[in-house]
N, C-alpha and C positions, 0 to 999 in steps of 0.2 A: 665499140661501146665501152666506157669505162665502167670498171667492176666497183661493186660496193665498197670494199676495203680500200681500193686504190684512191677513190676520193677523198676519203678521211685521211689517207697517209699524205697524199700530194697537195691538197688544197686546204690550206690553214684558215681562210675565211669560212668555208663551209664547215669546217671542223669546229670552229668556235659557235657558229650557228646551231650546229646539231647538239653539241654539248649543253648549250643553253636551253634548247628544246627539251632535252631529256630532263633536266632538273626541273624546269618550271612546270611541264606537263605532269611530271610525277605529283610534284607539291600541289597543282591545281586539283588533281585527283583526291588527294589528302583532304583537301578542302572540302569537295564534294561530298565525300562519304560524311565527314564530320557533321557538315550543315545539316544534311537530310537526316542523320540519326539524331542531330539535337532537335530538329523540328519535330521529330515524331516522340522525343523524349519529353519536350516543353508542353507539348499538347494532346500528345496521344492520338491524333487525328491524322488520318490517311490524306484528307482535304488539304492540311497545311503543308505537307510534302508535296502534293501536286501544285499547291500555289507556289511554293518555293522553286519548283521547276519552271513553272511559267515566268516566274520573276527572274529567272536566269536566262530564258529564252528570248523574251520580248525585248529588254534592252539590247541585246545584241543585234536584233532585226531593226530597231530604230537607229542603231548606230552605224549601221552599213553604210548609208549613203553619205553620211557624214565623213566616215573614215575614208571611203573611197576617194572623194574630193581631195581631202587633206594629203593622203598618200600620193596623189599626182600632182601636188602643188610643191611639197616641201621635201627635205632631206628625209627619207624612208629610215635610216638608221636611227635619225633623232626621233622620230615618232615612236619607234619600236622602243626605244629606252625610254621614253616618257611613258608609254603604256605599262611597262614593266615596273617603273618606279610608283606611278599611280596604283597599280594593282599591289604593289608590296605593303603601301599604306593602308589600302582598304583590308587587305587580307589580315594584317595586324589588328585591326579595328575590330575583326570578328571576336576578339578576346573580350570585348565589352559584353557580348552575350553572356558570358557566364557569371557576370554580377548584375546585368539589366536584360534579363530574358523576354524581352518585348517582341512580339511576331512581327510588328511594322518595322522595327530595327533589323530583324533577320531577313525580310523582304528586300529592305533597303540597300543593305551591305552586298547581298547577293547580286541584285541588279546592277551597282555600281561596278563591281568586279567584272561581270560579263559585258558591261557597256564599253570597258576598255578593251576587250579582247579583240575585236575585229580590226583594231588599229594595228595591234602586233601580227595576229594571224594573217591576215592580207598583206601586211608590210612584208613578211617572209616570203611568201609566194611572189610578190612583185619584185623583190630584191634578187630572186634566184637566179635569172639570167646575167644579172650583173656580177656574180661571183663564181659561176659555173660556164665553162666553156660549151660548144655545142655538143661535143663529144661527151661531156660530163652531165648534161642535163638530165638525161634519162635516169643514171643513176641517182642522182641528187633529189630528182622528184620522188622517187621510188623510195629512197630511204627515208625522206622526210615523211612520207605518208606511213610507211610501215612502222616508223618509229612512233608515230602518233597513235596507232593501234596497238603496239607494244606496250607503251606507256599506260593507255587505259587499262589494259588487262594487269599489269604489274603495279600500277599506282593505286588501283581500287582495291587489290587484294592487300598491299601494303598499308594502305591508309585504314583500312579497316581493323588489320592487326593492331597497328600503334594506336589508333583511337581507343581500342579495348584496353589496351596495356597501359598508355601513358597519359590518356585523356584528351579532351577536346582543345585545351591551350596548346599542346605539343603540336596538334595538326595545323592549327591556325598559324602559330609561329614558324613552323617548317615551311609553309606555303609562302608566306611573307619572304622568307629567306631566299626561297628558290625563285623568286622573281628578282631579288637582287643579283643573285648569281647570274641570271639570264641576262640582266642590264649589263654586268660587266662584261660578260662575253659578247653581246653584241657590239659594246663599245670598242672591241678590239678589231672590227671589221675595217680593213683598208682598202681604199680604192685609188688608182692612179689620179684620177681626177680631183681626188681629195674630198669628195662628197658622194652621196648617194641619191642626189635629186634626180627626178625623173628627166629623161630627154624630152622636150617639148619644143614645138616649132615657135617662130616668133608670135605668130597669130594666137597660138594657144597661150603663150605667156601674158598676152594683153589681160588686164584686170578684168575679170567678170565674175559675177554672183556665184555663190555655190550652187544654187539651184540651175543655171545655166550650164555650169560644168557637169553637174549630174545629168543633166538631159542630153548633153554631148556623149556622154558614155551609153546612154540608153539608145541613142540614135545611131551609135557605132555597132551595137550588138544588133539592132533591126536590120541593119545594112549588110551584115555578115550572116548568112543563115547558119553556118556551121557553129558560130560563137553562140547565137541564140539558141540553136539546137542543144548544145552541150548544156546550157543553162536550164533549159526545159527538161533535160536528162535527169538532172538533179530534183525538179519538180516531180517528175514521175516515179522516181525513187522513193521519194519523201511521202508520197500518198500511202505507202505500205511501211516505209521506214519509221514514220513517226509512230504507228500503231505498236509497231515492234517494241519500243521503249515501255509501253504497257504490258504488251502480251507475254513478254519474257518473264515477267514476275508471276503472271497469273499461270503460265505454263509449268514453271518450276515448282509452284507451291499448290496450286489447285488441281491442274489437270493430272499432273504426275506424282502429285503428293510426296514431293521430296523436301519440302520447306525451303529455306533459303539456300541450303547446299544445291538444290536442284536449279535455282536461278542462277546460282554462280556457275554451274557447270554450263548452262545454255549461253551465258555471257562470254565465259572462256573460250568455249568451241567456236563461238561466233567470231571472237577475236583472232584465234588462230586461222580461220579460214580467210580473214581479211589479209593478215599477214602473208599467208600462202599465195593469195591472188596478187598481192602487190609484187612479191618476188617473181612470180610466173609472169606478170606483164613485162617486168623489166628484162627477163631472159629473152622474151619473144619481140621486144621492141625492135631489135636489130633487123629483123626480118619482117616487120610491120610497115608497109608502105600505106599511103592514104587509103586506097580502095580498100585495102584487107582492114584496116583500123575501123572503117565504117561498118563493114561486114562483121567484125569482131564485136562492137557495140550491139548489133542486132542479137547476135548469138548469145552474148553474155546476159543481156537484159532478160530475153526469153527463159534461158535456164535458171537465172536467179529467181524469178517468179514462179517456174515451175517447182522448183526446189522448196521454196517457202511453201506453197501450198501443200506439199507432200509432207513436210515437216509438221504442219498443222492438223494433219490426220492420222500421224504414226502413233500406233497404241502403246509404245514403250519409249522411255526417255531416250534408250540408247540409239534406237532408230531415229528419233528426233534429232539428236546430236550429229549423225551423220549428215543429215540433210539441210541443218542449219549451217554446217560447216560448208558444204557445198555451194549452198546459196550465197554465202559470204565471199567464198573464193571468186565467184562471177562479180560481186560487188567491188571487191579490191581490184581485179583486172580491169573493171571500166573506169573506176576512180583514177588510178595512175594514168592510163592511157588519154583519158579526157584531160587531165591536167596537163600532161605533156603538150596536147595540141594547142591549148590556152598560152603555156608559156611560148611556144613557137611562133604562135600567129598574132598574138595581141600585142600592139605597138607599147613601148616602154612608157609613155605619157598617158597611156589609158588603162594601164595594167590594174592600177588600184581600184579603178572604179568598176572595172569588168570582174575582178574578183569578188569585190564586196557584194556587187549585185547578185552574182550567182549564187553567193553563200546565202544571202539574204532571202532570194526567192526560194531556195530549198528549206531554210529555217522557218519561214513564214508557213508553207505548206505542212512541214513536220509538226509544228504547233498546232495547227489544225487538224491534223490526222490523229494526234495525241488526244485532243478533246473529243473528237467524235469516237474514238475507239474507247475513251473512259465512259461515255454516256452509253454506247452500244454495249457495254458489258453489263448494263443493268438489263437488258433485254434479250441478248443473245450469247451463246457460249463463247469461250474463247477459241474453240477450234473453228467455229464458223466465221468469226471475225479475222482470223488468220488465214483462212482460205480466200476470202474476199480481198485482205491485203494483198496476198500473193498475186491474184489475178490483176489487181490495179497495177501493180509494179511489171507483171508480164506484159501488160497491155501497152506500155512504153515501147516495147520492141516493135509491135505493128506500127506506130507511127513514124518512128525512126526508120524502120525497113521501107515503109512506104516513101517516105521523103528521099531516101537514098535510090531506091529504084526509080522514083520519077525525075532524078537528075536536080533535086532541089538543095542538095549540099555540097556546093563546089568548094574546093579548097581557097580560101583565102590567101593573099600574098602574105609571106613570112616577112616579119620585122624583127631580124636578128642581126645583131651586132657583136661580134665576138668580142668578148672582154679580154682588156690586157691583164698580164698575169705576172707583172714585176713583182707583186707582193707573194705569189705562190711559192712554197717551200720547193727547194730543188728535189728532183726524184734520187734517191739512193739507188746506186747501181746494185744490180743482182749479184 
């Protein structure tokens, strides 16, 4: 298995993709902090903050089916570049909020920014097997996901500091520039074929409607229990994961009486747990055959939910930090392992639709979980809600474990074509 530094050193295509990811995701978190802060500053209402969060999630859900079909029809590199450039324009337009502070404009710009995101995010996942060899795939997948978790921690911290020091305008402009940088990085990707169009059969290339192609992706997932099961794992996690978006703030400020610093601590330790889980999954993948993979999913989901329930009842914040970190270690392990399975088994011509469908399913349930948790907070304590959220996530292990024991999760055929490496940089002798 290729190591994480090795793939950055040897694979110039992946290195460009990774550098673009770092800059654009850090810039995106600059925007998130600035927008949520501005929403609270303009209205003084927590409702507005919640509405902005929904305005950012809902368009991404609606865009998923469209993005999947587009990514399985045309050159994915071009789609990713177009997404970056569109987001650069929308990010720059956020500056208008400083002279025209209307909430409808805030919702509209937030929605447009997130609507374009699935075209890039799922495109990056779909293109990965075209720029990484079978030996490199595990490292590429692990590094891509752990980088996202690291940029979440670093980007939100830097975004808060820079917004306080330099103002909203700086955050919005920095976000726009970051997308331009990403577009330049992605434009440098090279393929021996001269393009990154998906490999499709002659029948699949016949002109059909977007709806028919979307249904084709759903039929494929239904006919492959493992692929559908991985999608449902995301749904199971989101039942409690959505509530966590609300609960982390309440635990930090209300339960443990630590104010914003307490919330920041919980998010930071959760992020560290995700990164640790991603690296641990990468280290173990070389020893992880298919039966062990399925058992690992059961084990990790059960202990993720268990640790989350313990987190919700810990009397001190320091004990809570230990268990939220452990909980996210198991989430990170599952995320990396599940994504690797999708990359290995989903055909290139269906990869865009499968990845966007899995993401849309998870985001939809997450938004519902966030709403239910927000309403439940008016009746129940954060500890009670957290305990139930942990049980919901843990219950996913029962369904997956039953399906595995009953033989309902056979390994589908692998659809792997080793990418040509004419454009890879030569390895420097030691």
